[in-house]
C-alpha positions as CSV (number, residue, x, y, z in Angstrom):
1,X,127.4,61.2,131.7
2,X,127.8,60.3,128.0
3,X,131.3,60.9,126.5
4,X,132.4,61.3,122.9
5,X,134.1,58.3,121.4
6,X,137.1,59.5,119.3
7,X,137.1,56.5,117.0
8,X,133.5,57.1,116.0
9,X,134.1,60.8,115.4
10,X,137.1,60.0,113.2
11,X,135.2,57.4,111.1
12,X,132.5,60.0,110.3
13,X,135.2,62.5,109.6
14,X,136.6,60.2,106.9
15,X,133.4,60.5,104.9
16,X,133.2,64.2,105.5
17,X,136.7,64.5,104.0
18,X,135.7,62.5,100.9
19,X,132.6,64.6,100.5
20,X,134.7,67.8,100.6
21,X,137.6,66.6,98.4
22,X,135.4,64.8,95.8
23,X,138.3,62.4,94.8
24,X,140.0,59.2,95.8
25,X,142.7,59.6,98.4
26,X,145.8,57.8,99.6
27,X,146.4,56.8,103.2
28,X,149.0,59.6,103.6
29,X,146.7,62.2,102.1
30,X,143.8,61.2,104.3
31,X,146.1,61.2,107.4
32,X,147.2,64.7,106.6
33,X,143.6,65.9,106.1
34,X,142.5,64.3,109.3
35,X,145.7,65.5,111.2
36,X,146.4,62.0,112.4
37,X,149.4,59.6,112.2
38,X,149.7,57.5,109.1
39,X,149.6,54.3,111.1
40,X,146.4,55.3,112.9
41,X,144.8,56.4,109.6
42,X,145.8,53.1,107.9
43,X,144.0,51.1,110.6
44,X,140.9,53.3,110.3
45,X,140.8,53.0,106.5
46,X,141.5,49.3,106.6
47,X,138.6,48.8,109.0
48,X,136.2,50.8,106.8
49,X,137.5,48.9,103.7
50,X,137.0,45.5,105.4
51,X,133.4,46.5,106.3
52,X,132.6,47.4,102.7
53,X,132.3,51.1,103.1
54,X,135.5,51.9,101.2
55,X,136.9,50.5,98.0
56,X,140.6,50.4,97.1
57,X,141.9,50.6,93.5
58,X,144.2,47.8,92.5
59,X,146.7,50.0,90.6
60,X,146.9,53.1,92.7
61,X,145.9,51.7,96.1
62,X,143.9,54.8,96.8
63,X,140.6,54.8,98.7
64,X,137.1,56.0,97.8
65,X,133.7,55.3,99.4
66,X,131.5,52.6,98.0
67,X,127.7,52.9,97.7
68,X,127.1,51.0,101.0
69,X,126.9,54.2,103.1
70,X,124.4,55.7,100.7
71,X,122.3,52.5,100.8
72,X,122.4,52.4,104.6
73,X,121.3,56.0,104.8
74,X,118.6,55.4,102.3
75,X,117.1,52.5,104.3
76,X,117.2,54.7,107.4
77,X,115.5,57.6,105.7
78,X,112.8,55.4,104.3
79,X,111.8,54.4,107.8
80,X,112.4,57.7,109.5
81,X,109.4,58.5,111.7
82,X,109.4,62.1,110.4
83,X,109.2,60.9,106.8
84,X,106.3,58.5,107.6
85,X,104.4,61.2,109.4
86,X,105.0,63.8,106.7
87,X,103.8,61.4,104.0
88,X,100.6,60.6,106.0
89,X,100.0,64.3,106.5
90,X,100.2,65.2,102.8
91,X,98.1,62.2,101.7
92,X,95.4,63.1,104.1
93,X,95.4,66.7,102.8
94,X,95.2,65.7,99.2
95,X,92.5,63.1,99.9
96,X,90.4,65.9,101.6
97,X,91.0,68.6,99.0
98,X,92.4,67.1,95.8
99,X,95.1,69.9,95.8
100,X,98.8,69.3,95.9
101,X,100.0,69.1,99.5
102,X,103.5,69.6,100.9
103,X,105.3,69.0,104.2
104,X,108.2,71.4,104.9
105,X,111.0,71.4,107.5
106,X,113.0,74.4,108.5
107,X,116.7,74.6,107.4
108,X,119.0,77.5,108.1
109,X,118.4,79.4,104.8
110,X,115.4,77.7,103.2
111,X,112.5,75.2,103.6
112,X,113.2,71.6,102.6
113,X,110.2,69.7,101.1
114,X,110.0,66.4,103.1
115,X,106.9,65.0,101.5
116,X,104.6,65.6,98.6
117,X,101.2,64.4,97.4
118,X,100.2,65.7,94.0
119,X,96.7,66.8,93.0
120,X,94.9,64.7,90.3
121,X,93.5,67.8,88.7
122,X,94.8,68.9,85.3
123,X,96.1,72.3,86.6
124,X,98.2,71.6,89.6
125,X,101.3,72.9,91.4
126,X,104.3,70.5,91.6
127,X,107.4,70.3,93.8
128,X,109.6,67.3,94.4
129,X,110.7,65.8,97.7
130,X,114.1,67.3,98.6
131,X,113.5,70.6,96.9
132,X,114.3,73.8,98.7
133,X,111.9,76.7,98.6
134,X,112.4,80.3,99.7
135,X,111.6,81.4,103.2
136,X,110.4,84.8,102.1
137,X,108.3,83.7,99.0
138,X,106.5,80.6,100.2
139,X,103.6,79.9,102.5
140,X,105.7,77.1,104.0
141,X,108.6,79.5,104.7
142,X,106.4,82.1,106.3
143,X,104.7,79.5,108.5
144,X,108.1,78.2,109.7
145,X,109.4,81.7,110.3
146,X,106.2,82.5,112.1
147,X,106.8,80.0,114.9
148,X,110.2,81.4,115.6
149,X,110.8,84.2,118.1
150,X,110.5,87.5,116.3
151,X,114.2,88.5,116.6
152,X,115.2,85.1,115.2
153,X,112.8,85.3,112.3
154,X,114.2,88.8,111.5
155,X,117.8,87.6,111.7
156,X,117.0,84.7,109.3
157,X,115.4,87.0,106.8
158,X,118.4,89.4,107.0
159,X,120.8,86.6,106.4
160,X,119.3,85.2,103.2
161,X,119.1,86.4,99.7
162,X,115.5,87.6,99.0
163,X,115.1,87.7,95.2
164,X,111.9,89.0,93.6
165,X,110.8,85.7,92.1
166,X,107.6,87.3,90.7
167,X,106.3,90.9,90.5
168,X,104.4,90.2,93.7
169,X,107.3,88.8,95.8
170,X,107.8,90.8,99.0
171,X,111.5,91.3,99.5
172,X,111.8,94.0,102.2
173,X,112.1,92.8,105.8
174,X,109.6,95.1,107.4
175,X,106.6,94.1,105.2
176,X,107.6,90.4,105.6
177,X,107.7,90.8,109.4
178,X,104.2,92.4,109.1
179,X,103.0,89.3,107.1
180,X,104.4,87.0,109.9
181,X,102.6,89.0,112.6
182,X,99.4,88.7,110.7
183,X,99.9,85.0,110.2
184,X,100.5,84.5,113.9
185,X,97.3,86.3,114.7
186,X,95.1,84.4,112.3
187,X,96.9,81.0,112.7
188,X,97.8,80.5,109.0
189,X,100.0,81.9,106.3
190,X,99.7,82.6,102.6
191,X,101.8,83.2,99.6
192,X,99.7,84.7,96.8
193,X,101.5,84.9,93.4
194,X,104.8,85.3,95.2
195,X,106.8,82.1,94.7
196,X,105.3,81.2,91.3
197,X,103.1,83.4,89.1
198,X,99.4,82.4,89.3
199,X,99.8,80.1,92.3
200,X,98.4,80.6,95.8
201,X,99.6,78.5,98.8
202,X,98.2,78.3,102.3
203,X,100.1,76.8,105.2
204,X,99.9,76.1,108.9
205,X,102.8,75.4,111.2
206,X,103.4,72.8,113.9
207,X,106.2,71.5,116.1
208,X,107.6,68.0,116.2
209,X,109.8,67.5,119.2
210,X,110.3,71.3,119.2
211,X,111.3,71.1,115.5
212,X,109.4,73.6,113.4
213,X,107.5,72.0,110.5
214,X,104.6,73.1,108.3
215,X,102.0,71.7,106.0
216,X,100.7,73.5,102.9
217,X,98.2,73.3,100.0
218,X,99.0,75.0,96.7
219,X,97.4,75.4,93.4
220,X,96.0,77.9,90.8
221,X,95.1,81.1,92.6
222,X,91.5,81.2,91.5
223,X,90.8,77.7,92.7
224,X,92.5,78.2,96.1
225,X,90.6,81.4,96.6
226,X,87.3,79.8,95.8
227,X,87.9,77.0,98.4
228,X,90.0,79.0,100.9
229,X,87.9,78.3,104.0
230,X,87.4,74.6,103.4
231,X,91.2,74.2,102.6
232,X,92.1,76.0,105.8
233,X,89.8,73.8,107.7
234,X,91.5,70.7,106.2
235,X,95.0,72.1,107.0
236,X,93.9,72.6,110.6
237,X,92.3,69.2,110.9
238,X,95.4,67.4,109.7
239,X,97.7,69.5,111.8
240,X,95.6,69.0,114.9
241,X,94.8,65.4,114.3
242,X,98.1,64.1,113.2
243,X,100.8,66.5,114.5
244,X,99.4,67.9,117.7
245,X,100.5,64.9,119.9
246,X,104.1,64.9,118.7
């Protein structure tokens, strides 16, 4: 049976301390924050320093992370299977519809946009990779809530702030739960003028290794309404063709 390796846990804890403290630290300060002996902390910091993950100032002899951990994480993220799949999904959607397409993953209090493909049309909706969008006011959010058990979806809605982003934003839990029930029944979800004035978004959910994800198309309300059926067909085709086997 696998066991936890204390040295590995402690090395990761070093970076969590730096992230929390947001400043350079001496060996004794780090030892106190990690609740370990100064000598053990010194060996740990020396190892990370020798590997290039920490720098040490000449004058103060205090430690701070270098950019190596960030670069390592960036290379990992660029080759993440989820990222590659998300990018392929949104590009397929945009190629089929010429609307802006988005891939979202569920986080505790929001949706994180994992991939984006922008429409080439003059009027288009834009989000950036890494942005968080509201669970209650986006098609992505509703699609992700819709795949959760009803009690969990209700709990998540109750736990988050639900501001009225536009005059059409639904903020009360019971109407939102009714929207989720309707989405489950029809197999797709919608946000009409709710997250951004004048914008309609359509979304369908999926699961990747039991992780809730969703893909969405968004654009000017009139254009989305005009092509609703063909856009829903494109969403289903990409979901069923690309995500169903994962």
